[in-house]
Structures are given as structure tokens and as C-alpha cells.
N, C-alpha and C positions, 0 to 999 in steps of 0.2 A: 335743584330743590326738588322733593317728593311732597307732591300735590294729594291730599288724601282726601276724598270725601265724608267717604264713611269708615270706620276702622274699628277693629276688634272681634271678639268672637263671645258666643252665646252658647249653650247647652242645657237640656233636660233631661232629666232621667226619671223613667216612670216608673216606678219600682214595681206597679203591679198591674204595668203594660196598660197605663191607659191614658190614649194617645189626646192632648187639648192642642187650641191654634195661639198659646201664649208665648212661640216662640218666635213667631213675626214682631209681636209688639216690642218681646226683650233686644230684639236686632235695630227695631228703629230707633233704639237708646244707645246705640254704640255710634252712633253720626258725631260729626263735632257739632257743639254748641250754635257756633255761628257761621259754619262753612254752608257749602250749598247740599240741596237733597238729594241728589243721584248720587247713584253707587252701584256696582254689579254683588248681587247674593250668590252665596252659595250656599245650600240644603243638602242635609245627610239625612235618612231615618231609618233607624236598624231594632225593632225590637222593644222598644220603649224608649228609643234612645233620641234624640233631635238634635241634630248640631248645625249651627249655622253660623258662616264667616259673611264677612264685609268688604269690599275694598281689597287692599293687600293681606289680607288676611285669606289663608287657605284651606283645601279640605284636601289632605292626601290619601289614598287608600292603595292597599296592599294586600289580595286576598281578604281574610278576615279582621283585618287590620285597619282603623280608619283613625287617621290624627287631625285634627280642628288646631291649626298653627296659626297664631299671630307675632311678628316680632322680625329676629333676624340670627341669622348663625355668621359667627366671624370665618370658620374654619370647613362649613360644611353646608350639607342642603338638608331640606327638611324632611324627605324622601328619605334619606339615609337615616332617618333615627329609625322608620320602620324597619330597616333593613340589619340595623343593629339592635333590635329589641328582638326578631327573629331570634337573633345570635345569645345575646345576654340576658333579656328579660328587663327588669325595672333598674340591672346594675349598668345598663348602657346610660343612664341618666348623669353618671360621672364625668361623662367625656364630653359632654354635651356642652358649648363655650358661644355665647351669644349674650343677647335681650332678646327675651320672649315672653308668653302666656299661651303654654298650649293644653290640649286637653286629647287622650290618646284612650281611644275603646280595640278593646281587645274582646271579640264576641267568641272567639273559640272558649276562653276560658271565662268569662260575662265577667270580665272586669276592664274598670275606668279608671285612669289616671288623671290628675290633675297637677300641673307643674309650673311651678314661678321659677325666673331665672335665680342666677347667683344673689346679685345687688339691688334686686328688686327694682330693676325701673319698669317692668309692666307689671301692672296691676293682675289679680285675678282674686274675684268673692265669690264665695260658696255660702249655699244655705241647705243643707238633709233634713226633710221631716220623716215621718213613718208611710209618706206616698211619693213622694217626687224630691228630685237632689236637682238644685239649680247653679250652674254656673255660669261667669260671665266677668268680661273684663271691666264692667260699666256697674255702680252697685245700683244707679237708677234701673237696669234694667231686670234686676230681681227685684226692687220695688215693684216695677210696675206691671207684675204678674200677679200683684192684688194678694197673693197668697201670703204673705210678707206684714204680721202688722209694726207698722213705722214707729215700735215702741223705745224712747231712749236704754240704751245700756249705760249704766253706768258708770261699769268699769273703763268705758270706752271715753267716757265725757271726762272722768279724773283726770285718765291719760292724758285728752288733749289740753287742759287747764294744766296739768302740771308741765310736760313737757312743750306745751307748744302745737304738737302733732300726736296722733295716735303711733308709736314705733311696737305694735302688739297684734297678735294673731284675732284682734276683734274690733270692730265697728263700733259707729255709735248706734246702730242700731240692732237691738235683739236678734238672737240667733242667724243675723248677717255675718261672718265671720273672711277673713281671706288668708291665706296661704300668707307666711313669712317667705324671705327672700331665700333661695336656696333650698324648699322643702316640698314636698310633693303628697299629694292626697291618693291614698288608693280604696275604690268604692267597689264592693260585691254589688252588682245586678241581681244574683238572688237572694241575697240576706239581708243587703241596706246597711252592711256592717262596713265602717270603715274605719281608717288609720293615717295617719300624718305622720311624717317622718322624711328627716333632713337626707338630703343625697351631697349636701356639700356646709359646710361650718363654718362661719366666717372665723372664729377661734383656733380652728385645724389649722389655717395657715402658718400662723405663729408657732403652733408648737414642731414646725419642720426644721432641721438644721439648716445654717445661713449656707446659703448654697452660692455665693457670690462675695464679692470684698468691693469695696470704696475707698481709696487713699482719700479724697477731701469731697468738699461739695460740688467742686466743680464737675467730678464725676458723676453725682448724682443729677445733676441736672443734663449733662450731656445723653444720659442714658434715659432719662424724663422725656428729652427733647427727641430723642432715636422714636420713643416709642409713638409719640403724638404724631408726629411727620408720617410713619408708616399706617395708623390710625388713619389718618387724613386723605392719604395718598391711597386705601384701602375703599374709600367708600368716594371719593373724586369727584367732590361739588366743583362745579363750574363756578360760582361765586360762595363765598361764604361772609357770615353776619356772626361774631364771635363778642359773648360778654362774660366774666364780669370784673375782668381788671386784674385777674391774682395770675399768678405764676403762667398756668395755664394758658390765658388769654394769648398772653404775650409771645407764648409759643405757640399756639396757632396763628396769630400772626405774621407771626416770622414767617413760618412754612408757606404761609401763602400771601405776602405781603404785598405782592401786585393786584391780587383782585381783593384785597381784603377792604373792608368798607366799616368805618368808625360811624356808630349809630347813638341818637343822642336820646337817653330814657330818664333823664332828670325828671322828675315828679314832681308834682304839685297837688296840692291839697284840691281842685277838681279833679282831677285825675283818680285819686283816693275815692272820692265818692262818686264818681262817675261810674267808675269799674268796680266796684267792691263787691256788689251782687252780684257780676257774670264770674267774676273770679271764685267766689264762694259754690255758686253752682257750678261751673267747671271742676272745681279740684274733686269735687264728692266726699271728700273727709276734711274736715276741717283743719285748717292750717293756720298758725297765726304767727308763722315768722312773715317781717314786717321787707321781704324785699321781694314780694312776688309782684310788686307794682311794675318794678322795673323789668322784671322776665316778661310780666304781661304786654309791656309798651315794645320789650323788645320784639316780642312774638309779632306783634302786627306789623313793626317797621319791615322786617324780614319777608311777610308775606307781602305788603306792598311792594318792594323793592326787589323782589322773586331772588332772594339769598336762601341760602342754607342755612338753618338756625345750629349754630353752636356753641355749648355752653361746656367751659371748664367744669371740673368739680364744684367749682360756687362754694368753697371752703376755706378757709384761712388756715387749716391746722396741716397743711401738707408738712408746713416748714416751723409749725410754732415748737418754741424750745419747751419742751414737758418736763426734764431732765429737775431744772429747779423746785417746778411744783410738786412732783413725783418725790422729791426729798422730806421737802415739807409733811406732805401729806402723809407719807411713811410715816416720819418720824412722831408726828401727830395724834396716828392713829393706829398704827399697826404696835406700836410699842403697848399699849393697854390691852393689847388681845388676849383673851383669858387668862387676864392678872386683875382681875376683879375681885376683892376681897369685901364683904358687906359689912358694915359698919352695926353697932346697937339701931341707931336709928332707920338705916335702910332695913333691919329684918321688923321692926315694929311697922315702915311705912310697907313693908310685904306682906303683914296680917291686913292690914286695913285696906289698903288699895291692891291688891295682887294683881289685878291685869296692867295695871299700869306699871306695876315695878317689874312684872313678868319683862313687858316690851322694853324697859331699859335696861335691865340685864342683856336680853338677849340683843340689842342694840350695842352695848359697850363689849361684847364677846364676841358678837360677827363684826363687828365695824371694820369698815377695811380702804385703804384710799381710794378706792374705785366709785366707792358708794357716796365718799365725800366730795370726790370731784364732781360727781352726777347733781350732789345734793345742790352745790356750790350755781349747777350751770340751768335749776329749774327754774319757771316762772317764779314758783312761790316757794318759799322754804316751809320746810314742813310744817312750820307754825304756822305762817302765814295762811298757809293752806288749809289748816284747822278752822283758822279765823273766815277764810273769806268764802269755803264752800265746806261747812262743816260734814253736811251728809255725804258728799263725793270724795272726802279726804279717806274714810276708811277703805277706799276701794281702789287708791294706787298706793302701794307699800313697795318703797326702794329696795329693801334687802330682797325682796322676793323676782322682782323686775331683775336685778342684777343677774341672781343664780340662777333663774327661769331663761331668762334671754340672753344673757351674754355669756357667762360659763366664762369668767373671766381669769379662772384658777388654771384653765390651760395654759395663758398666756405667762413666761415666765421672766419676761422682761416687762417691767411697770412702766416705764415710760409707753412702752409700744402697746401696753394696754389701755392706754388713755388713749391714745391713736386711732384703737380700736373702737373705742367706746365710741370716740366723737364720729367714727364713719356708720357704727351701724344705729348709730341712735338720732344721728342727724339725716346720712346721706340718704340711706336707702328710702326714707320716707318723707324724711323733712324736705330734703332737696328734689331728687332725680325723679321720683313719681310725679310728683308735683308739676314739674319743669315740663313731662312730657303730657301732662294731662293740658296745660295750661297751652303746649304745642298744638297738642289734639283739638284743641278747641277749636281752634282755627284754621285746622285742615292742613296742618303742614306737620314736617318731622323734625324732632330735634334730634341732634347729635351731641354726645358726651363724649369724644375719644381718650379723654384723661382720664373717664371713670371706667374700669372693669376691673373685676376679682383680681387678674394680675396686679395690680396697683398695690392689692395688701402684699402680695406673695414679693413683688419686688423691695417694699419696704420691711418685711421681715429676712428679708437678706442682707440688711446693713446691718454692720455691728454695731455693738452698744456704742462704742468709743465715736462712733461716727453719727448713731441712729440718735435726734433729739439734741444736737449740741449747738450751743451759741453762733456757731461758723455757719450753722446752717440757715439761720435767721438773715445777718448779714449778709450773704455770701449772694445771694441771686440780685438783689436789688443792685447793688456794686458791679454783678457782672453783666447785667444790662447797660447799666450806666457805662462801663470802661470798654465793655468789648464789644456793644451791638449800636450799631447806629440805628437810634429809636427814634422813627416819625413823631414829629413835636404832637402833630395831634393826639398819638397814643401816649407819650410822656405826659399831657393832660390829665389821662385816665389813667393816671398808675395807679393811684389806691381805689379806683372801681365806683361805680355808681352807689351808693347808700340812699337808703332811704330813713330822710333825715328825721329824727323823733318830732322837731317842731310842727310838721306837717300833722303828727296826731295829738299834738295839744295847740294847735289854729284853732284862730275863731270859729271858722268854718265845722268844722269836726267836734269841737265841745259838745253844741248841743244834741249830737247822737249820742256820747259820750252818758248826758245827764238822762238822755231818756232810757239807759238801762233799767234804772230805779223802776222803771213801770213794767218790763219785760218779762218773757217766759223765763227765764231764769230764774226771777228773783219772785215768779207770783209761786211757783212750783218749790221754792224753798232748797232747790239747786245750788244757788247763789244766797249768800246772809246780805240783806238789805242794809244791814250797819254796818259791815264791812264798805259797801259799795259805797254809802252817803261820805264812809270816812276818806276813801281811795279819791273821791272826786275833789276833795277839797286840798289835795294836794296832790292832783292827776301826775305831775313832774317826777313823784318817786314812787308811783304804781303805775306805770305807764303801759309796762307790757303785761302787767295783767290785766289792768281794764282793755287792753288790743284782745289779749285772747278771748275775754267775756264778750267782746264787741261781736266778735268774727263766730263765735260759738254760739252766739244769740241767732245772728243772721240763718247761719245752718240749721237750727232746732227749727225755725220758723218756715225756713223753705222745706225742710227733707223731712217733718214731723206734722207740723202743726197745717200747715196747706195740704191740699191735693197733689198728688203728682201730676205737674203738665209741663210740658214745653213751654209756654208761656210765663212761665217762672222767671224764667231768666230774662226778662224784658222787662221786669218789675222795677218799679224805681225805689229808691230806699224810703220815701214816705209811705208808699206800700206796706214796706215790712215794719219799718220799724215808725210807729205812728207816735207822734206830739203830742199831748194834750196839752 
């Protein structure tokens, strides 16, 4: 187990060379929420740029190049980044393989680079105004400077309610942004101008030709098992704990069957209410995925038992059969694309309600199966979203979201694009970054050997007749049942721990859901009180939406309504959501 007391990086760029004492305050917010208070700090300052690292984050120097690095590289060392930058400048980013967030200062050219890893395992937030630029792996660190007003960003709030998390380059705080996975920010220290560019794209993985062929699902399984064993051996923990019961965890378990331990993370309503405030505080960004309680308990158990904290990908899309769904969506959406012929009545409606009809025409002309797929996976349908959050609904546009962030037109295989969409919309922000935050809040490191960008390249190499075939769904459980001696305790775990929605509908939680009618979101008009009252009458029908609103309500109060202070993590639910 890697024990980390403080972790993360922060930097300030004073564009007018006015030094401040804000960096020390920022670094204090890079510490874990529930760890000890000791940690080694490393500081650097040059020409108005102040940089700081804590614990395993480090500062590397080479002449007029300075690297502020947090994370790990799989095949290299951080100081080699400086060597490669000397030779290839920013083009060297394309060859960096690992999980990281780093800041590179080139004092000779007066440029600063902020870089985030390909799959977004490590977060990196930034805020640039006309005087200074702030960079940190912690949102709270930027807010702690006192120079950023905690004003809600409506597009961020809308995304959080639509998806359950934010998978864009914004946050829920105005003027505070974050880098998307595989992107870098380039800032001129002389002019203050900056640009944001990708050095690697998710969709570019699927644009390549097939590099290998697989004859059966068993071949795919063996290749995945080999990759996971190599990843675990590379990190070589003495004892491991693994979650979540999908095929990745079985592979991890098999790789270290003698050291593996089963950890009971079955949640209760009391666990949920007790840990709700600490979880929201630690995640920093609102996340309404209902499995984080298991992750929270799992990390706590790993720390108590001195286990390395291993997660698999945590999603069930690796072997989901998209072929049937792709065909149905293709038939129902692609055939009407650009074949819309306006009728007499639609022409009349166009004159009476031009904006509504323009939106309708655009939807009919540009609708794709991918948009339909995403619509089916939203917490609210577009109609429900307009009803539940009238003001916010205009800030989340599915078409724009797809075309701006997903570039699905680059992916020729329709079923592969669904797999890609699932990864980019759920994994990078909905799962991996949140699990890192939960582990970090307890002062330990999480590992995800099954999750790196090579997984995308691996799946893009699978031929269409093998990819997303029904054989994939059935082969893996059968393979384990027929060809592996699975310990009895593992077989009991085969479906994975799941948060039962009965917890969210329990009598212990219901008073807090009812309290939302007097919450900040309703008072500010961001959530319709009429919709909320209707949803509370039949909560089992709207439970995912209610859960997202509950998380967002707590997040708003912790990060916007209350002064930022470390005691907030210890507040009781009663202190946050007053019941009248």
C-alpha cells in the first residue's frame, strides 16, 4: 500500500509579477480530507511563477525548464519529460504514457504548459484572469485563494443533472475550468494569452486499422488477462483488495489469488446518511452515480487492513452486446436523416413558432443513433429535464455535447462508437477521477490496472464480427464456471456489490428528500417546485433524478453557500439540510 499524507500540485502565475502568499493556502487544500496533517512540501519560484508540490508530487529541474508532476508514468520517469521537451517541444506529449497531471514551465520562452493524462485519472483545474493564473489538482485549492467568486455555473449544473456528473471542461463554479483528458493548456507569461489543444483523442483510437485479429471470445479473454497480470506485476503490491465484481476483478483476483482478500462493502441506509457529506466534500465535483458508497467503504477497509486499493474499470460495458441496440437505433434514426419534407401544417407552425420549429427540424435532420443512445442514458429525458429544471434545461444541448466533445463521426463502427461513448461519458469523470478522489481523501492510492488508454486501442483492434457479438456476453461467466476453480466466497460475489435503490427509498432517507422542497435549488428557481412535489409523490419512478438533486443540493451548500473551511467535512446532514 502507498500511504500518502498530502498529495497534489498547485501553481500560481502572476502575469504582472506581483508575488502573493496564496500558494501556501492552496497547497494546504491538497491534503486528504481524512488523513494525517504531515507531509513534505516542495516549493519553486521564478519570474512571477510560484509552484508547489506535496508528498509524492515532485518538482524536477533542468536548466530553465521546471516540471511540477503528480502521478506515475508506466514506461518512463518524469525527468525524461524535460529531456524530450528539449528535443521535441510540446510534440513530446504524444509519447507520454501514464496517469498524471503536470505543469511544465519553460522560462526561456516564457511559456507554461498544464497537461492532463489521456483517460482523466488525475484532475487538473485552472482559472485565468487579467492578473493571475491558478492551477491545481484540487478545486478547493483554487477557491481558497479568495480571488474566485463561488458563483454557480449554470452549464455545469445542467450537465450534472443531465448525466449525474460533469463530463465537460467546465465546473459548477463560474470561471473555474478543468482540462479534459488528453488535453494541454499553453499559456504565454508575457501576454497572458492561452490556448487549449488535444495531444491525444479518444476517437483517434478507432480511426486506425485493425492491428490484430481474434478468433473467439476466449482469445479476447486471454489477452485481457495477460494485460491485467502485467499491470499488477509492474506495480507489485504485497497485498491487494479489489472491487467491483465484474470480469476485471476476477482477473485481478486470479492473478493474486493467494494474497487477495474479500471485503464486505454491503451498504445500509445509515451508512449512506453518515457518509453522504464526506463523500460530496471529497469528490469536489457533484456526482450522482449511486455506487460511490461501496467505493467509499471499500477504500476505508483497504486502509484499515493495509491493502493496496485495486479497482477494475467498474463498468459493465466491456462485453455489452451493442449490436442489437445499434441496429435498432440505426433503423429508427438514421433513415430519417435529411429526409424531412415539411408539410402544410408544419409550414404554418414554422411561421407561428419559428424557434421551436427550427429546433425540431435540426433535431430531425441531425439526429443520430449516438444521440438517441445518450438520451436513453440521461437521468432525465429532454422533456423531463425541461419540466424539472426549466431554467437549466437550455444549458445542456445533446447535439452540441455529442459533436463538440465526442466527435463520433470519426468512428466508422457504430457499435464501437457506443462503447467509446460509454467510456468517455462515464469512465473518465463518472468513475476513475471519483475513485481517485475517494482513495485520496483517505490518504491511500487507488490502482486501476484494467483502465488505461491501451484498452481503447485493444478494443479498436477487434474485428466487427467479433466485436459486440452475443458470444462475448455469455463466454466470460461460462469460462470462469467451466475453466476456473473460483473460491466459494468469490462466486458469492459474482454479480458485484450494488447500491440497492431501496436504500434511497427507505424511511430513513425519505425526510431528507422531502426537505428538498425547501432547498437552495428550489429557492433559486433552478429546480421546479411543482416537479419536485410531483416526483416525491411517486419517488420510485423519479429516484435517480431525486438522488441527483439531493447530491447537487448538498454540493451547492458546501461549495457555494457556506464559507470554505476544512470543518465543513465534519458537518452533519442536519447542519446542511435543515428540516423545518
